[in-house]
C-alpha positions in Angstrom: -14.9 -13.3 -9.6 -14.5 -9.7 -11.0 -10.6 -8.7 -11.9 -9.8 -4.9 -11.3 -9.9 -3.6 -14.6 -6.9 -0.9 -15.9 -9.6 2.4 -15.9 -10.3 1.1 -12.1 -6.6 1.0 -11.3 -5.9 4.1 -13.2 -8.3 5.7 -10.9 -7.4 4.4 -7.7 -3.7 5.1 -8.3 -4.8 8.9 -9.3 -5.4 8.9 -5.6 -2.1 8.0 -5.1 -1.1 10.9 -3.1 -3.6 10.3 -0.2 -2.1 7.0 0.3 1.2 8.2 0.1 -0.1 11.1 3.1 -1.4 7.9 5.2 2.3 5.7 5.2 3.7 9.3 5.7 1.8 9.2 9.1 2.7 6.2 10.0 6.4 6.3 9.5 7.7 10.0 9.0 10.0 9.2 6.1 8.5 11.0 2.7 10.8 9.0 0.3 10.4 5.4 2.4 6.2 6.2 1.8 6.4 6.7 -1.2 8.2 3.5 -1.9 5.4 1.3 0.5 2.5 2.9 -1.9 4.4 2.3 -5.3 5.3 -1.4 -3.9 1.5 -1.5 -2.7 0.0 -0.4 -6.2 2.3 -3.1 -7.8 0.9 -5.6 -5.9 -2.2 -5.0 -6.1 -2.0 -5.1 -10.0 0.2 -8.0 -10.0 -2.6 -9.7 -7.6 -5.7 -8.8 -9.2 -7.0 -12.0 -10.5 -6.8 -13.2 -6.9 -9.4 -10.2 -5.2 -12.7 -11.3 -4.4 -15.3 -9.6 -6.2 -17.1 -8.3 -3.8 -14.1 -6.7 -2.0 -13.7 -2.7 -1.4 -10.3 -2.2 -3.3 -9.6 1.1 -1.4 -9.9 -0.4 1.6 -7.9 -3.2 0.7 -5.3 -1.2 -0.4 -5.2 0.8 2.9 -4.9 -2.0 4.7 -2.2 -3.3 2.8 -0.4 -0.3 3.0 -0.9 0.2 6.7 0.4 -3.1 7.3 3.9 -2.6 5.2 4.1 0.4 7.2 3.5 -1.3 10.6 6.3 -3.9 9.1 8.9 -1.3 8.2 8.6 0.1 11.6 9.2 -3.2 13.1 12.0 -3.9 11.1 13.4 -0.5 12.0 12.9 -0.7 15.3 14.7 -4.4 15.6 17.6 -2.7 13.3 18.1 -0.1 15.9 17.9 -2.1 18.9 20.6 -4.4 17.4 23.2 -1.4 16.9 
């Protein structure tokens, strides 16, 4: 099983702005988009030992960010409905 190395992670992290733009395209809130992406990178690093060796890490991170954005939108919608 291949573990994500710090060099690979840093290379991916240097492309963080791209992921922030993707998150922003979903939620239209730059601060929250940045938070979601930062949390996603932290999750990726903390769970790097559990990744399959043949996984596309960029794709995995993109899907994780997208899922977090959708969850945020659902939560925000339900909070607005409750108000």
